[in-house]
C-alpha positions in Angstrom: 16.2 -2.0 1.2 14.9 0.6 -1.3 11.4 2.0 -1.2 9.7 3.6 -4.2 6.4 5.4 -4.1 4.2 4.8 -7.2 1.0 6.4 -6.2 -1.3 7.2 -3.3 -0.9 3.7 -1.8 1.2 1.7 -4.2 4.8 1.1 -2.9 7.6 -0.9 -4.4 10.0 -2.6 -2.0 13.4 -3.7 -3.5 15.5 -6.0 -1.2 19.3 -5.9 -0.9 19.4 -8.9 -3.3 17.3 -7.1 -5.9 14.0 -8.9 -5.3 11.0 -6.6 -6.0 7.7 -6.7 -4.1 4.8 -4.4 -5.0 2.0 -3.5 -2.5 -1.4 -2.7 -4.0 -0.9 -2.4 -7.8 -2.9 0.4 -9.4 -1.9 1.5 -12.9 -5.0 2.7 -14.9 -6.2 6.2 -13.7 -3.2 6.4 -11.2 -1.9 10.0 -11.5 1.1 9.1 -9.2 2.6 6.4 -11.3 5.4 7.4 -13.7 5.2 5.8 -17.2 8.3 3.6 -16.7 6.5 1.6 -14.1 3.6 0.7 -16.5 5.7 -1.4 -18.9 6.0 -5.1 -19.5 9.6 -4.8 -18.5 8.7 -3.6 -15.1 5.9 -6.1 -14.7 8.2 -9.0 -15.5 10.7 -7.7 -12.9 8.3 -8.2 -10.0 8.8 -11.2 -7.7 5.6 -10.7 -5.7 2.5 -8.6 -5.1 0.9 -8.0 -1.7 -2.7 -6.9 -1.5 -4.1 -5.0 1.5 -7.8 -5.3 0.3 -10.0 -5.6 -2.7 -10.8 -2.0 -3.7 -10.1 -1.2 -7.4 -7.4 1.4 -6.5 -5.4 -1.4 -4.8 -6.1 -4.5 -7.1 -6.9 -3.3 -10.6 -3.4 -3.8 -11.8 -3.1 -7.4 -10.7 -4.3 -8.9 -14.1 -2.1 -6.5 -16.1 1.0 -7.7 -14.2 0.0 -11.3 -14.6 -0.4 -11.1 -18.4 3.3 -10.2 -18.6 4.5 -12.2 -15.5 2.2 -15.1 -14.9 4.5 -16.6 -12.2 4.4 -13.5 -10.0 3.4 -14.5 -6.5 0.2 -12.9 -5.1 -0.3 -12.5 -1.4 -3.9 -11.7 -0.3 -6.3 -12.0 2.6 -8.2 -15.3 2.5 -11.5 -14.2 1.0 -9.9 -12.0 -1.6 -7.5 -14.8 -2.4 -10.5 -17.1 -3.0 -12.0 -14.5 -5.4 -8.8 -14.3 -7.4 -8.5 -18.1 -7.6 -12.1 -18.2 -8.8 -11.1 -15.9 -11.6 -8.3 -18.3 -12.7 -5.4 -16.6 -10.9 -3.0 -19.4 -10.2 -0.1 -18.3 -8.0 -2.1 -17.0 -5.0 -0.9 -17.5 -1.4 -3.8 -16.8 1.0 -3.1 -15.3 4.4 -5.1 -14.3 7.4 -4.3 -12.1 10.4 -1.2 -13.2 12.2 0.0 -15.4 9.3 3.4 -14.9 7.7 4.5 -15.6 4.1 8.3 -16.2 3.9 9.4 -14.5 0.7 12.9 -14.3 -0.7 14.6 -11.6 1.4 11.5 -10.6 3.5 9.0 -12.1 5.8 5.5 -10.6 5.3 3.1 -10.9 8.2 -0.5 -9.9 7.8 -2.0 -7.6 10.5 -5.4 -6.1 10.9 -6.6 -2.8 9.4 -9.9 -1.1 10.2 -11.4 -0.6 6.7 -13.9 -2.1 4.4 -13.0 -4.4 1.5 -14.9 -5.2 -1.7 -13.9 -6.3 -5.2 -15.2 -5.4 -8.6 -16.9 -2.2 -7.7 -16.0 -0.6 -11.0 -17.3 -3.5 -13.1 -20.8 -3.7 -11.7 -20.1 -7.0 -9.9 -19.5 -5.8 -6.3 -18.3 -8.7 -4.1 -17.5 -8.7 -0.4 -13.8 -9.4 -0.2 -13.2 -10.2 3.5 -11.5 -7.7 5.8 -8.8 -5.2 5.0 -5.3 -5.8 6.2 -1.9 -4.3 6.7 1.6 -5.9 6.6 4.7 -6.0 8.8 7.6 -6.6 6.4 10.8 -7.9 8.1 13.6 -7.5 5.6 16.7 -9.7 5.8 19.6 -7.3 6.7 17.2 -4.4 6.6 14.5 -2.6 8.6 11.1 -3.8 9.9 8.4 -1.8 8.1 4.7 -1.5 9.1 2.5 -0.8 6.1 -0.9 0.1 7.6 -2.9 -0.3 4.4 -6.1 1.7 4.4 -7.1 2.0 8.0 -8.8 4.1 10.6 -7.0 4.8 13.8 -7.1 1.6 15.9 -5.7 0.3 19.2 -4.2 -2.7 17.5 -1.3 -0.6 16.4 -0.1 -0.7 20.0 0.4 -4.5 19.9 1.7 -4.4 16.4 4.5 -2.2 17.7 5.1 -4.3 20.8 5.2 -7.6 18.9 7.0 -6.7 15.7 8.9 -3.5 16.7 8.8 -1.8 13.3 11.2 1.2 12.9 9.4 2.6 9.8 5.7 3.1 9.5 3.8 3.8 6.2 0.5 5.2 7.4 -2.6 6.1 5.5 -3.4 9.8 6.4 -5.6 11.4 3.8 -8.9 11.3 5.7 -12.2 10.6 3.9 -11.6 6.9 3.3 -8.8 6.4 5.9 -7.6 8.1 9.1 -6.5 11.6 8.5 -3.3 13.4 9.5 -4.5 14.2 13.0 -5.3 10.5 13.7 -2.1 9.3 12.1 -0.1 11.7 14.2 -1.8 10.3 17.3 -0.8 6.8 16.3 2.8 7.9 15.8 2.9 9.7 19.2 1.0 7.2 21.3 0.8 3.8 19.7 3.9 3.3 17.6 7.6 3.8 18.3 8.8 4.1 14.8 11.8 6.3 13.9 10.3 7.3 10.6 6.7 7.7 9.4 5.8 8.0 5.7 2.3 9.4 4.8 0.3 7.3 2.4 -3.1 7.2 0.6 -2.7 10.9 -0.4 -3.2 12.0 -4.0 -1.1 14.5 -5.9 -2.4 17.7 -7.4 -2.5 17.9 -11.1 0.8 19.9 -11.0 2.5 17.3 -8.8 1.2 14.3 -10.8 3.6 12.3 -13.1 0.6 11.4 -15.2 -1.7 14.5 -15.5 -4.1 12.8 -17.9 -4.7 10.0 -15.4 -5.4 12.8 -12.8 -8.1 14.2 -15.1 -9.6 10.8 -15.7 -9.6 9.8 -12.0 -11.1 13.1 -10.9 -13.8 12.9 -13.5 -14.8 9.4 -12.4 -14.3 9.9 -8.7 -14.5 13.6 -7.8 -14.1 12.8 -4.1 -10.4 12.2 -4.7 -10.1 15.9 -4.6 -10.6 15.9 -0.9 -7.5 13.7 -0.5 -5.0 15.8 -2.5 -1.7 17.2 -1.2 -2.2 16.0 2.4 1.3 14.6 3.0 2.7 17.5 5.0 -0.3 18.0 7.2 0.9 15.3 9.7 3.7 17.6 10.6 1.2 20.0 12.2 0.1 17.4 14.7 3.1 15.2 15.6 4.5 16.1 19.1 7.3 13.6 19.4 10.6 13.0 17.6 9.5 10.7 14.9 10.8 11.9 11.5 8.1 12.5 8.9 9.5 11.5 5.4 7.2 12.8 2.6 7.9 10.7 -0.5 7.2 12.2 -3.9 5.4 10.2 -6.6 8.0 8.1 -8.3 10.7 8.9 -5.6 13.0 6.1 -4.5 14.8 6.1 -1.1 17.1 3.7 0.7 16.3 2.6 4.2 
């Protein structure tokens, strides 16, 4: 399985058979997304999209993908799925906590996350979008990965580990809108038993950003993003155990 980081929280999973699943598409104003992943060719290559919650920096790219690839499967928490269906999105599979979608090459199980969820906040039509979620992704002939989504520290991580036994955890760790590096490190040391942890929901500095103009636009529209910059390495200060922290660059691809 190959993993590619395409922004603060957008990750691309490519299975052994070449199937591509994208978590939380965010293309406009995303300073961490290289240009080659904003093309119709890339959008048409996607087999599925998994949404953790409704906020614009996790869902605003859905319609853009569907224009190029209307058959792309969308996985979303029930209330968010109903909103998308109401907007005319056809190929939506609603899940709720504990439910599993069997995709080609991977089983995606929805698990809780402690975070809010709304939809349409940048368009003036703010709508409650159910509860936020994470996913446990069990890859055929590959690892079990826990993608926490945007979450605060929560005791549920303990049973997620006990039931699904992920060996890789992608954990939000920027603070401000999610748990910070100290809380993520506590989860790694006390609640999870993953061999590898990958920090998520952290933004690049302008110098690190593959798309500097998007960095400027995002910071102008949402100055609070500046508090979540360059946080990836901070988890190393707090982790006491042997879990390996893998900091992924924006646009970087790794095999697991």
